[in-house]
N, C-alpha and C positions, 0 to 999 in steps of 0.2 A: 504494500500500500504506500502510495506517495506520501512522504512526510508533509503534514500541514494540509492535506486534501480536505479534511472536514472543516478546518477553519476557513479555507478558501471558499468552499461551497456555502458555508453559513454567511460569510462576508458578502458573497455575491447575492444571496437571497435578501439579506438586509439592505443591500445597496439598491436593489430593485424596488423594494417596498418604500425605502426612503425617498427615492426619486419620484415615484408616483404620488406619495403622500405630500411631498413638497410642492409638486405641480398643482395639486388640488387645494392644499392648505393656503397658498398665497392668495388666490382669489377669494377664498372663504374669509380670510382675515380682512382683506381690503374692503370687500362688500360690507362686512359686519361693522367695521369701524368708520366708514366714510358714507354718511347719509346721501351724498350726491350720487353714489353708485347704486343706491337702493331703488332700482326700478320696480314697477309693479310686479309682485310675485317673487321678489328677490329671495325671500326667506326659504321658499321651496327649492330654489336653485342651490342655495347654500346647503340645505339639508341633503340634496342629491349628491353634492360634491364631498360633504363631510362624512357621510355614512360609510363609503368605501374605506376611508382612512381609519375610522374608528373600529371597523370590523376586520377587513383584510389587512390593512396596514398594521393594526395593533394585534393581529392574530398571534405572533410569537409570545406576547405578554399574556394574552388570554389563555393560550394553550398551556403555558408553564404554570399559570395560576390554578387552572382547573386540575392539572396533573398533580400539583402539590396538595390541593384540597381533597382529592381522592384518597390521599394517604394521611389525611388529618393534619396537614402542615400548612403553615403560612410562610410565604416568601416575599421578597421585594416585589415580585411580579404581581402578587395579590393586591398590593396597594395601587400599582399602575392600572391593572385591569379594572379594579373597583372604581377608581377615579374616572377612567374613560367611559366605562359603562354608565356610571351615575350621571356624568355630564351629558352624555348622548341621550339617555332615557329621559332625563328632565327636559331636555330641549325638544324631544319628540312630543312629550306631553304638552309642553308649552305651545308648540306649533299646531297640534291638532285640537287640544281641548282648552288650552290656556289663553286663547285669544291672540297669540303671536302670529298665527297664520292668516290673519285678516289682510286683504289686499290694501296697500297703502300704509301699513304699519312701518314706522321707522325705528332704528335702534343705533345707539353709539356704543363703542367699546371703551371701557374705562379700566384703570388699574384696580379700582375697588368696586365691588358689586353695588349698584345703586338702583333705585326704583325706576322702572321704565313705564311711566304712565299707568294705565290700567291693564296692560298686557304683561304676561309673564316673560321674563328675560330668557333668551336662548343662549346656550353656551356651546354651539357647534364649533366655533372657532377655538375654544379652549380644548375640547376633546381632540380636534384635529392637530393643534399645535403641540399639545402634550405628547401625542403619539409621534409627531414628526421630530420633536426635540429628543425624545427618548430613543427613537430609531437611530438618530444621529449618534447618540452616545453609545448605543449597542454596536453600531457599525464601526465606530472608532475602536471599541473594545475588540471586535472580531479582527479588524485590521492589525491591531497591536499584537494579538495572539499569533496571527500569521507572520507578521514581520519579525516577531521575536524568534521565529524558527528559521530566519534567513541563514544564519551561520550554520545551523544543523543541516539544512537542506543542501547548502553549498558543500558541506563536508561529505554528505552521503551521496551526492551526485558526482563525486570524484571518481567513483568506481568505474572500471572498464565495463563496456556493454558487451564486448565479445572477447573470446580467447582463442588462441591457436593450440589445439590439442594435438599431441604427438602420440601416435600409436607405433608400437615396436613389434617386429616379427623377426624370428631367427631365419637364417638362410634356408632352413627346411620348412619354413612357414609356420612354426610354432609361435604362439603368443604367450605362452606360460612364462611367468616371472623368472623361473629358474633358468630358462633358455635365453632370455633377453637382457637380464640384469646381472651386474657383478655383485659380489658379496656386500659392497657398501651401498648398493641401490642405484648406482649409475648405469646407464645403458652400456651394453657390451659393444666393443669396437666393430663387431661384425653384424650388429643388429640393423635391420632395414627399417628406416623411419618413414612414416606417412603422416603428413600434417593435414589438419582440417580446421577450418574456422567455424566456431560454434557460438551460439548465444551463451551468455554467462550463466543462465539458468540451467543449462545442460551439464555444467561442470560437476564432477563427483570427486570426493576425497580419494587421493591416490593417483589422480590423472596427472600425466606429464604435460607441461605447458612450455611452449617455445616463446621466449620474450626477446624481441630484437631491440637494438638501441632506439630510444625515443618512444617506446611503447610503454603503456601502463601494465604493471603486473596485475593480472586479473583477480587473484585471490591470495589469501595467506598460504605460504608454502615454504619449502626448504630447497635451496639450490643443490642440484645433483650434478650439474656440469656448467663450466664457464666461470668467468670472473667479470665483475663490472662494478660501477658505482651507482648507487640507488639514491634518487632524490626523494626524500620523504617530507619536504618542507610544507606541503599543503596539509599534511596530517599532523606533523609534530612541531612545525615552526622552525626546525633546524635548517639553516640555509646551506650547509656544507653537505654534499652527497656522501653517503656512507659506503665504504668499500665492502663488497660481499664476495664470497667464494663458496666452494663446495662445503656443504654442511651448515651454512649460515641461513637463518630464518629471514624471510622477507614478508612484507605486509602488503595486502591487496590495496590498490589505488596509488601506490608509490610508482615512481617513474624510473625505468631503466635508462641510464644516461649514456653508457658507453658500449661495453661488450655484450655479446649475446649470452643468454642464460637459458638453461633448462631447469624448470622448477617443478617439484612434485607438490601438488595441492594437499595441504594438511587440514584446511577448513574451508567450507563453502557455505553460501547462503547466509543464514542467520548466525552461523558459528564464527563468522569472520570478525576481525578486530573492528572493522568499520561498522558492521551491523550491530555489534555489541555496544559500541559507543552510542549509536542511534537509539537503541533500546533503553539504555540507561538515562540518556538525556530526556527522552520522551516520558519515561517513568517519573523523572524528577519534575517535569513540567506538569504532569497530570496529578501528582500527589498533593497533599495538603500539609502545610507547615503548622506547628502548634499555634502560632499567632493567627493563622487563617482559621483554624478550628475555633479559636476564641471569637473571631469576628462572626463566624457562623452561629455560635451560641448566643452572641449578643443579638444578632438578627432574629433568632428564634423568639427572643423575648420582646424585641423592639417592635416587630410587626403587630402582634396582638395589642401592645401598648398604644400604638398609633391608631389602631381601629377604635380603641376605647376613647382616646382623645378626640378623634373625629366625631364619634357619636356624642360625646359630652359637649363638643362645640356646637353641634346641631341643636341639642336640647337647651343649652345655655342661651343661644341666640333666640330661640323661640320663647324661652322663659322671660327674656328681657323685652319681649314685645316686638321683635323684628319680624319682617315678612318671612314666610317659609322659604322663598327662593333665595333670600340673602343667607339664611341659616344653612340652607342646603349647599350653596356655593362655598361658604366658609369651611364646611365639613369636607367638601370635595378638594378644596385647596390644601387642607391639612393632609389628606391622603396622598395628593400628588407631590407636594413639596417634601413630605417625610420619606418618600421612597428612598431607601438607603442604597441606591445604585452605586454611589461613590464608595460606600463601605464595602460593597460586594466586589468592587474592582480593585480596591486598595492593595490587597495581598496578591491575588492571582496574576495581575498584569506585571507586578514587580518581579514575582518569581519566574514568570515566563521569560521576560526580557533578561533578567539576571542570569538564568541558567543558559539561555542562548548565547549571551556574551561570554560566559565561562567556557562554553564549547568552542567558541571562536578563538579563545586564548589557550586552547589545548587542555582544558580542565573539564572532566566529565563528572558531574555530580549525580549521585545515585538517587537522592530524594530531597525534597524541599526542606525537610527538617534539618538537613545538613547545613544549609545556609545560616540558620539561626545558631548553630553550635559554635560558629566562629566568633561570635560576639564576645564570649567570655574566655576564649582561648588565650592562655598566658604562658604555656610551655610547649615546645615542640621537640620531640625526640627523633633524632635523625640516625637511621641505620647507616653506618659508615660505607660499607661496600655497596656500590651500585646506586647510592643516593648522594652522598657527599663526594665520593670518588666515581670514576668512570664505570667501575664494575667489571671491566674487561682485564682481568689479571693476566700477567704474563710471567714467563720464566725463561731466562737466558741460560742455556746449559753451560756455556763457557764461564759465566760470571756468577751464577746463583746456586751452584751445586758444590758442596764441600764433602769429599769422600773422607771418612774418618777411620774406617776399619772394615774388616770382613772379607773373607776369601770369595764370597759369592758375588761381591761387587768390585770390579777391577777398574771401571771407568764410568764416566758420566752417562754414556749410552746405556749401560746395563742398569744404572740407577733409575734412569727414566723408564726403561722397559719394565722393571719390576713395580716401581711406584705408579706409573701410568696404567698398568694392567688393573690394579685394584681401584684406583681413583676413577677409572672410566665409568663405573656404575653409579657414582655419586654426582649430584647436581650442585654441590657446594662450589662457589666461585674458585676457591683454592684448588679443589679437585679438578675442576674443568681446565684450569691453567696447566696443571701438571699433565693431565691426559692429552691436552693439545700439544704440549711440548714433546711428549712421547711419540705422538703420531708423526711429528716433523723430523724425527731422527731415524736414520737407517740402522736397522738391527740385523738385517740379513737373515732373519728367522722366518720369513714368509708370512708376516702378519703378527698381530699381538698374541702373546702367550695365553693359554687357557687359564681361566680363573674359576674356582669354586669355593664354597663356604664363605661367600662374601657377606660381611656384616658392616653396617654403618652405625657408628657409635655417636649419637646425636651431638653434633658440635665439637666432638673431641678428635675423631679420626675414623679410619676404616681399617678392616682386617680382611684377609683372604689367603687362600692357598694358590700359589702360582706355579705353573709347570714351565721351567726354563731349562733348555738343554737336556731335557729328559729327567731333570731333577725337580722334585716338588719342594717348594720353599714356602714357609710361613711368613707372610709379609704383613707389616703394620705400618701405616703412615698417619702421623697425627701430631698433636701438641706434645712438646717435651714432657710436661708435667703428667700428662695422661700415660705416656709410655713408662714413666717412673712408677706410676700407680700399678701398672701391669707387671712390675718387677724387672723392667729393662733398664739397665744402667746407661746413663747418658754421659760419655767421657768429657773431660775438660776441654778437649779440642772442639767438640761439638758445641759446648756451652759458649766458647769464644766466637764461633761462627754464628750462633744464634744471636748473641748480643750485638755483633757487628751488623747483622741484617736488620735487627729491630731498631737500631739507632738511626737508620736511614728510612724508617717507615715501612720496611718490608715485613711480610708475615713469614715466619720461619716454622717449618715442620720437619720432623725427623723421620727418616726411613729406617725401620728395623727389619732385619732378615734373620729368620731362625733365632729370634730372641736376642739379637745383638744390634745396637745402634750402629748403622753403617754409613749414613750420609745425612747432611742437612740441606734442605731445599728452601730457597728464599723466593717467595712469590710477591711480585710487586704490582701495585695499582697506582693510577695517577689521579690526583684531585681534579674534579671538573673545573674548568676555567671560571665558570660563573658562580661557584659555590661561595667564595668569600664575600662577593658583593651581595649575593642573595641573603646570606646570614646577617650581614649588616642591615639590610632592609627589614629582615624579620625583627631585629632588635628595635628598629625605628617604629615598628607596629606594636611594640610592647610585648613581644613574644620572646621568651628566653630559650635559646637553643641548647639542647643536650645531645652529646654524641654518644651513641650506643654501638658497641661492637663486640664480637667474639674474639677479636684480635688481642694481642698482648698490650700491656699498658704503654710500653715505649712507642710502638707503632701508632697507637691511638693518639698519644700525646703529640707525636710528630704531625699527624694530620690536623688535629685540633688547632695547633699553633699556626698552621698554614691558612686556615679558614677563619680564625678569629673566635674560636670557642674557648671559654675559660677552662683552666685545668680542673677546677672543682666540678665542672659540668661534663666530665668525661667518665663514662662507665665502660670499662674494658673487661676482657675475659668473661664475657657474659654468654652463657649457653642459650640456645634457642628458647627453651622453657623459661629461662631467667629474664628474657626480654619482656615477656608479659608481666613478670613480677616487678620489674623496674617501673613499667608504666603504672601498674596498680599501686606501687608504693608512692609515686608522685601524686596520684589521684587521692590517696588517703591523706596526704599532707594538705589537701584542699586545692590542688592545682587542676585546671582544666587542660587536659593534655592532648596534643596532636602527635601522631606517630607516622613517620614516613619510612616506608620500606619497600622491598621488591621481591623478596624470596619466600619460599615455602616456610622457612624458619621464622619469618616475620608475621605470618598469618595470625597466630594467636595474639601477638602484641597489637596488631592492627585492630582485631576484633575487640580486645580489651579497651583500647583507646576509644572505640566507638561507643562504649557504655557511658562515658562521661567526657566527651571530647570528639576527636575526629581521627579516622585512619586514612592516610594518603598512600596510595600504591602507585609506584612508577609504572607507566604503561609498558615499559620494556621488561617488566618483571613477570613472575609466574602467574598462571591463571588462579591459583589458590589465593595468592596475595591480593589480586585484583578483586576477587569475589568477597574477601574478608573486609576490604576497605570501604570507606564511605565516599571517597573521592579518588578517581583515577587520573593521573597526570600523563596525558598522551605524550607530552614533551618531557623527556627524561631529564629534567632540569629543576633545580631548587627554585628558580625564578617562577616556575609554574605554581609552586606552593604559595609564594608571595602574591601572585595574581589571584589564586583561589581565595585567599584571605581577604584581599582588597575588594574583589567583586562581591563576596559574601557580605562583608560589612557594609558596602555601598547599598546592596539590596535591602538589608535590614533597615538602614537609614531611610531609604525611600519608602519602605512599607510604613514606618512610623510616621513619616511626613504625610503619607496618604491617609492613614487612619485618623490623624489629628485633623486634617482638613475635612474629612467626611463627617466626623463627629461634631466639629465646630459648626459646620454648615447646618446640620440638622438641629442642633441646640438653638442656633440663632433664628432659623427660619420658621420652625413650627409655631412659636408664639405669634409671629406676624401673621401667619396664615389663619390661626385660630381667632385672631382679633379681626379678621375680615379685611386686612390691609393688602392682601394680594389676590389678584384675579388668578384662577387656576392655570391660565395660559402662561402668565408671568412666572408662576410657581414652577411649572414644567420646564420653562426655559432656564431658570436658575438651577434647577436640579440637574438638567442635562449638562449645563456648563460645569458643574462640580465634577461630573463624571469625566468630562473632557480634560479638565485640569489634572485629575488623578492619572489618567492614561498618559497624558503628555509628560507628567513628572516621572512616570515609570520608564518612559522611552529614553530618558536621560541616561539610563544604565547602559545603553548601547555604547557609551563612551567611557565606561568604567575601567579603571586600572590602566589608563593610558599614561 
């Protein structure tokens, strides 16, 4: 379904009703207020033009009011519908039975209801213009809802409409995967390729796609052949294309800028990154925030109260000896001017525009209540790897490996072969760096060695049995302290290598083979260029940054110093389960905590932050982290956190301004209407203007966080 289609359809319907109502209402008002235009029989002409406006033009209000009444509820539309029906019914009575239909009768339109000779006054112009003004307000609301989705629609329309699917066959004609693919999933050199251009809807998970330079990547996938640079700027805001090669993940709607790629689809349709962003933003716009639910509760009390005030106004005017038509019009004016349309628009329009602006800035907000959670946010916990740093850890075999002992390990190649074999099954960034380095070295063994009995020890390290050169080796890779706990002695030479690595901000792990520490591996990450500036901006917003990491204290302190985080705000050597405990501890101290992370081991902490604060997940992170978070940062950058907080706070500020205006308007206007100082038409115009002011104020959010 096209995003915003329902808002566009509703806006078009309201526009049609508004145009027809305006065309008919102008002569109705002109004839009613200018006696010179009141030719014989004018009142019947006015009735003929006003009735379509009060029925067909006002049908959206009548339909909504009757629908609510069937459920025993009163809404804003109840007041509008009652006001229009009452004014029209009175006017018809006056026209047919009250003497206003006599040929030659003249009438003038005044701000306050006054006695018109012996004939009852007609209020067709009030019914017509109340309807027209309200249609203008509702049309502005529908347009605002549609326009608030501009950023989201632009994002979702980035996707490719077609894809080039590649079918493989062996020289013998077989299409079985075993006959056409290598062990790593790449096409065999002798495979026969056939290309076909297909609509994007026909793509299936596992399909191979050919992507040439300048083409959009049709869907999320993994590169199985080729190297290129991918431009993801329209999706993430990053202006520099990212280099990708075999094994790298690519996102649908990004642009292949240079080399040709062969991509295996890993997600299609609603499972793609783009579709998930759309679903989350749509859900955020459709939901209700706590402040909006408060407005709904107020409206539930407000509408019956207005009905009572209107009835009391009618009775009071009669009791004071005023004519029935004056009493009736004062009561109708109360109904019309009290319609809390501005109150109803105050929160939804701000939420719609705010979440749309956030999407434009690369921030996907799961629900509207998230916007309000930023108001009290005073502490933000930043996971070091992948959040403050690039998250793409690397290991240089010549520089970062120190062999300390053991006959099983004679050189760095064998160190990487053994360590990489067990680390390949772990998704920890350190493990990924070691496994990647292992794949890049030549071992001459015909592929990675076989591993069994693999165990991942949460946040500490991994163990497994590796078969190398026909000999089975018990291998452990992990933190030095963890190896000591397992009874493995770490020699002084290894301690020196560990200290040297940590002093430069590297993460050091120890390889143990057959119960003996044999090598130290230092894995390095680089701080994101924007992190220091973003952390400075967080401080300016009154948010205290806390660095959280499973790394050692030396490496954590090195990174904290680079980005400007105080030493007392560094939490190092924290295991995955402990991250949640750190967030909970800060919350128990009375802080409202935001947590920014990207890995599976951050999911529990992200969820904990969401109980009294916010969880931010980097869009480049794992699915589990994204699902656990309240906000997804499509742009893997701490600046996106700053943008999220600024947009959210701006949205709250606009909501409060809107609510103040809506309440102030009603409090001031109802007494005037009850006193008979406002004609219902003028009341309708004032009420519609208040709605337009609220909508216009909300649209200011389109420039938020600039």
